TIDO-365516 format. One record per residue (C-alpha): x, y, z; residue in three letters. Coordinates in steps of 0.5 Angstrom, whole numbers, plus 500, padded with zeros to 3 digits. Each point is the difference from the previous one (the first is absolute). Layout:
<tormis>
XYZALA;...
</tormis>
This chain:
<tormis>
313294503MET;500494504LEU;498495496ALA;507498499ILE;503499507ILE;499494503SER;500501507VAL;500495505CYS;499500507VAL;506497504LEU;500496506PHE;507500503LEU;502499507ASN;502507500PHE;492502499HIS;498495504ASP;504503505TYR;497507499LEU;493498501SER;502496506GLU;505505504SER;499506497GLY;495503505GLN;505500505SER;507501496ASP;502505495TRP;503496495PRO;501505494GLU;502506499TYR;496505502LEU;495495503GLY;498496494GLY;500499492ALA;495506500ASP;505505503ARG;495502504ASN;503502507HIS;494496503TYR;499496507SER;494496502PRO;503500507LEU;496503505ALA;503499507ASN;503507500ILE;494504498ASN;498508502THR;497497507ALA;508499502ASN;504503496ILE;503504506LYS;503494503SER;504499494LEU;507499503LYS;508498497PRO;501493501VAL;506499496TRP;506504497GLU;504496495PHE;507503499HIS;503498493THR;507503502GLY;500504493ASP;497507500SER;497504494GLY;494500496GLN;495494501VAL;494500495GLN;498493502CYS;493498501ASN;502493503PRO;496493498ILE;498496506ILE;498492500ILE;500495504ASP;502504506ASN;506503496ARG;502507498LEU;504500493TYR;503508499ALA;506503498VAL;505504503THR;503507498ALA;505497495SER;495495498ASN;502494504HIS;494495500LEU;499498507PHE;493496503ALA;498500508LEU;495497505ASN;495504498ALA;497500507ALA;507502504THR;504504495GLY;506494500GLN;503500494GLU;501493498LEU;504500494TRP;504506496ARG;502499492PHE;505505497VAL;501498493PRO;507503498GLU;505505503SER;499505495LYS;495506503VAL;492500498ALA;499508501ALA;494499497ASN;493500504VAL;496494500ASN;493500502ARG;498493501GLY;501492498VAL;495495497ALA;498494502TYR;499493496TRP;499493504ALA;498493497LYS;499495504GLY;507500505LYS;503504495ASP;499507502LYS;505506498ARG;500507501ILE;502504493MET;504506501TYR;504505496THR;508502501TYR;503505495LEU;499497494THR;497493502TRP;494496502LEU;502495506TYR;496494502ALA;501499507VAL;497495505ASP;495503503ALA;501495506ILE;508500501THR;502506497GLY;505497494LYS;500500493PRO;496496496ILE;506498495LEU;496496495SER;496507498PHE;504503494GLY;508501501ASP;501498508GLY;493503503GLY;500506495ARG;498503493VAL;501506497SER;495506500LEU;503501493ARG;499493497SER;494502495GLY;502507499LEU;505499494GLY;507500498LYS;501508501GLU;498500507SER;505495503GLU;505506502SER;493505502LYS;498502507PHE;494495502VAL;498498507SER;493500504SER;497503506THR;493497500THR;498492502PRO;498496493GLY;493497499THR;499494501ILE;495495495PHE;500493500GLY;508498499ASP;502506497LEU;502507503ILE;499507496ILE;506504501MET;500509501PRO;506503498LEU;504506502ARG;503503495LEU;504506498ASP;496507498GLU;506502496GLY;501499492SER;503493499GLY;495497505ALA;499493499ALA;492498497PRO;495499506GLY;498493497PHE;495496505ILE;503493502GLN;497494503ALA;505495503PHE;498493502ASN;501500507VAL;502492501LYS;505501494THR;502507499GLY;499499493LYS;497507496LEU;493498498ALA;498506496TRP;501506499VAL;496507498PHE;503505496LYS;497507502THR;504503495ILE;497496494PRO;504497495HIS;498500493PRO;493496499GLY;498501507GLU;495505502PRO;502506503GLY;505500495TYR;498506495GLU;500505507THR;507500499TRP;505502494PRO;501494496ALA;508499503GLU;498502507ALA;500493502TYR;508499498LYS;501507503ASN;506500505PRO;498506503ALA;493498501ILE;497495506GLY;497499506ALA;492500500ALA;500495506ASN;497498505ASN;503502506TRP;495501506SER;497492499GLY;494497497MET;493497503SER;497494497VAL;493497500ASP;502492501ARG;492498499LYS;501503493ARG;507500498GLY;501507499ILE;506504502LEU;500507501TYR;506505498VAL;501507501PRO;506503496THR;504506501GLY;503505494SER;505498495ALA;507503500ALA;502504500PHE;495503505ASP;500507498PHE;501501492TYR;497496495GLY;502503493GLY;503493499ASN;493496502ARG;495504496GLU;493497501GLY;496497506LYS;505495503ASN;496495501LEU;501495504TYR;503506505ALA;496503505ASN;494495500SER;496496504LEU;501493496ILE;495493501ALA;504494498LEU;499493500ASN;504498506ALA;502493497LYS;502503493THR;502507501GLY;494501494GLY;497507499TYR;494501502ILE;498507501TRP;503506502HIS;500508502PHE;504505500GLN;500505505THR;505505497VAL;502500492HIS;507502498HIS;503501508ASP;505505501ILE;498502507TRP;502493504ASP;493499500ARG;501492502ASP;494496503LEU;503500507PRO;496493503ALA;497494499PRO;493501498PRO;495498505ASN;494494498LEU;493501503LEU;493499499THR;496506500ILE;492501499LYS;497505494ARG;493500498ASN;498494506GLY;505496496LYS;507497502SER;507502496ILE;507497500ASP;504506499VAL;507502500VAL;502506503ALA;506505499GLN;503505504VAL;504505497THR;506505502LYS;495505497SER;495499505GLY;495497495TYR;497493501ILE;499495494PHE;494495501VAL;499495494PHE;496493500ASP;504495502ARG;499496494VAL;498504494THR;504507502GLY;495504499GLU;500506504PRO;495501506ILE;500508500PHE;500503494PRO;507502498ILE;501506495ASP;507502495GLU;501507503VAL;505505495PRO;506502503PHE;505505498PRO;505497495GLN;507500500SER;505506497THR;506497501LEU;504498494PRO;500492498GLY;493499505GLU;494499498LYS;495498506THR;494497500TRP;494505499PRO;495497506THR;500497506GLN;495495503PRO;496503506ILE;495496504PRO;494504502ARG;499496506MET;503499505PRO;502507502LYS;507500500PRO;503499508PHE;506505499ALA;499507498ARG;501501493GLN;502508499THR;503504504LEU;499508500THR;505506503GLU;495500506ASN;503493502GLU;507502501ILE;502498507THR;498505505PRO;506498505PHE;505502496SER;504507501ALA;502500493LYS;494499497ARG;501505495ASP;506497497SER;495493499LEU;494504497LEU;506503495THR;502492499ILE;493499499PHE;498505495ARG;506498496GLN;499493499ALA;496496495LYS;493498504LEU;495496498GLY;498492499ALA;504496495PHE;505507498GLU;504498495PRO;508501504LEU;505504496ASP;505504503PHE;496504505ARG;498497506GLN;494497500THR;496499506LEU;497492501ILE;494500505PHE;499495502PRO;507497500GLY;504494498PRO;500497506ASP;492501500GLY;494500502ALA;500494500ALA;507496500GLU;503493502TRP;496499506GLY;493499496GLY;493500503ALA;496496505ALA;493497497VAL;495498506ASP;494494498LYS;495506499GLU;504503494GLY;503507503ILE;507501498ILE;505503505TYR;506504497VAL;506504503ASN;502506496SER;506504500ASN;499508498GLU;507502498MET;501504494ALA;507500496TRP;504503495LEU;502497494PHE;504503494SER;504497494LEU;507503498SER;503499493PRO;506494500LYS;504504496THR;502504506GLU;504493502VAL;502497494LYS;504505496THR;505502505LYS;507497501ALA;499498507LEU;503494505SER;497494498THR;498499507GLY;496506500LYS;497499494SER;497493502LEU;498503506TYR;497507497LEU;496495495ASN;497494506HIS;501504506CYS;499508501GLN;493500499SER;499497506CYS;507501504HIS;501507497LYS;507503496SER;503502507ASP;498493503PHE;495503505SER;494496498GLY;493502503ASN;499496506PRO;493503501GLN;497497494SER;504494502GLY;507500496TYR;506500505PRO;506504499ALA;506497498LEU;505504503ILE;504496505GLY;498493497ILE;507498499ARG;501500508GLU;493498502ARG;500494495LEU;506499496GLY;501498493ARG;497492500THR;493503503ILE;500506496THR;501495494THR;495495501SER;495506501LEU;500502494ILE;500493497THR;495498504ASN;496506502GLY;497502506LYS;493503503GLY;497504494MET;507499496MET;499495495PRO;507496499GLY;504502494PHE;503493498SER;501502492GLN;505504502ILE;507497499SER;504499506ASP;506504498ALA;494506499ASP;497499507LYS;508500503GLN;501507496SER;493503504ILE;503497506VAL;506504500SER;496505497TYR;496501506ILE;506498505PHE;504507496GLY;505494498GLU;499501493GLU;507503496LYS;498506497GLN;504500495GLU;496494497SER;495502494SER;495496497ALA;493502496VAL;496494502VAL;495498494LYS;494500501ASP;496494499GLN;493503499TYR;500506496PRO;493499498ASP;498502508VAL;503508499PRO;498502507TYR;502498507ARG;496500507PHE;501506505ASN;498495506GLY;494499504TYR;499507505ASN;495500504LYS;497507501PHE;502502507LEU;501506504ASP;507502504GLU;498496506LYS;498494496GLY;493499501TYR;496500493PRO;499507497ALA;492498499ILE;495501505SER;498494504PRO;498495500PRO;506496498TRP;497493501GLY;494497500THR;496494501LEU;494499496SER;493495500ALA;497499495ILE;493496497ASP;502496494LEU;493499499ASN;497506499THR;507504499GLY;499505505GLU;505501506GLN;498498507VAL;505504504TRP;506504499LYS;505502506ILE;508503501THR;505494501LEU;506501505GLY;502507504GLU;507504500ILE;501500506LYS;504507500GLU;494503497LEU;495497505SER;504503506LYS;499506497LYS;492500500GLY;500499492ILE;495494498PRO;502493498ALA;503501493THR;501493498GLY;506497498THR;503496493GLU;498493501ASN;502494497TYR;498493502GLY;493498500GLY;494499504PRO;497493503LEU;492499502VAL;497495504THR;493497501ALA;501503507GLY;498507497GLY;507503500LEU;505503495LEU;507499502PHE;506505497ILE;507502502ALA;502503494ALA;502507502THR;507503502LYS;498502507ASP;501493503ASN;494497502THR;495495498PHE;492501501ARG;493497499ALA;494504498PHE;493497500GLU;499498493LYS;493503499LYS;501507502SER;508501499GLY;500502508LYS;507499503LEU;499494506LEU;507498502TRP;507502499GLU;507498501TYR;507503500PRO;505496496LEU;507499500PRO;501502493ALA;495502495SER;496494498GLY;501502492PHE;496493498ALA;494497500THR;498496507PRO;497493500SER;496496505THR;499493502TYR;498495505MET;504495504VAL;497496506ASN;493505500GLY;504505500LYS;500506495GLN;507504499TYR;501506495ILE;507501498VAL;504505496ILE;507501498ALA;504507503CYS;505501496GLY;499507500GLY;506504496THR;496503493LYS;498508501LEU;506501504GLY;498496506MET;503496505ASN;502493498LYS;497494503GLY;501492499ASP;494497504SER;493496499TYR;496502505VAL;494495502ALA;493503504PHE;495496503ALA;495502506LEU;502499507GLU;
</tormis>
């Protein structure tokens, strides 16, 4: 299969830099092209960890969600603010060197980091803002005007004309290979999403170098796994990589994990397996040519995107070293493959699951389940696992008994309990891997309730234009009465007119914010109708039936609803967050602990329950595993071989991000972004760096 691939080893200055300076810097997202969150630094270690203290704190002046994993190169730290403004700091002091704000429009989507490229004196930071990929001089912070159109190129460049008005952004840094940067995309999850094609751009010119179609066209492999006209059906899109990629630069192989096809929760118009959605794809990094793939979910209708970049590591099996790629999942499974051939390291079974009875839907009869490693999150729930802390446990039991239960249970009009939920088990923070082949992964244990409703409820009534548009596009998350679902991450819209005003509200509809995708495909007039309806300004006598653009999708999703008790705690028994170590040489679990605590429960004498967690771990040669991620505003360090807690420190706001580590003048630092905000936590605006006293 690989005979058709011409792999050249690239001896660029960038790669020379990595080999010379990579020991002391954190030069790429998650530490390196292998995305292993690993550092060989050991100045901070198990013997002296208790002396770790904060040494500087940089306030961006811009509070809100910050999920950025900073990169550090030659004593410069590069990161972004909550509003996605790019900045550089002196990595030893936290002093700001420069800041780049591309335009006045608000970029409300989070950005998890930036990429770096260098050749001689030409040193560039590649980062995204709204629908654009920018090239910025790493020394001066000025845009490189020779790149693309005045320093930027559109992330829609290779997606086709039909995507020109659709929501397209990026929340994860691109992957550098030679003079190319290959870009992840964040897209809408509803009907009419743009296609999630993989695009490579020339880092120097901005020109589109290659495109790999994740929804294949006629004559391309995978085309047969869709209806014949699916590739040009305007209702079908996505199958995108949003979580980032890893690359084996020596072999020239790019590893791309993808998400589900859109619409996420109904696939009646896309019968088949739907390659290359929900797949780990190996591509020729230079040309975009297909090498191999494995699909982890067939015909996804549960939002089972592959949530993090895969890890590249070497394991030992039967006395032989094998280069592998390991992919963590929202379901709590880890898939491990030979990096070159795509052959599974551990057996994977195609397991039968219940089939849909929803009119129009045809689910795939089986799903792939690896025998090893065993899942790092619970896979089933029983009545005994309904929370013991609720005064209304009987009501929770009723909900549980009435819901449809089980992995890969097809959605319909009844509530289906999804566990692990759409935010994992594993999420975008990903996993850390050490040199011994141990993978460290934090996990959410939160159950969610999903259901569908017929769209005819909305489209057959003669409603005001704004109300009809709101019910079609907004009400599943923000509710028909604007009350939202704050505990599940969807804010109320009550009072938004006074809080934000028309201009900012319209910008949020266009560009999205946080979990909410933008709706750039909606006309300006229709956006104003939605805003007028939310603000209570729409004239009641106006009446129109808004035409359904996608009649082959007859259902709407009723929103992401966490299964919670009356106090907002998870309605299932703890643990609600965990941290696991798994030996990928054998597939066996090394240890597993509860991650995080809810202090008001701890004060009542309840053992640590764990919390939802977002952001990944950092593992070092000093024998330490660092992680923030929890909603208790705490940064922790564990002994990596045992999971024993060695150190913890309160943060100014929750660190929903992955930490970085680096060395300047012989001193090792560890830095974490503290934006809080998510999960109802206090807002923060700082990056905090720690070092030994």
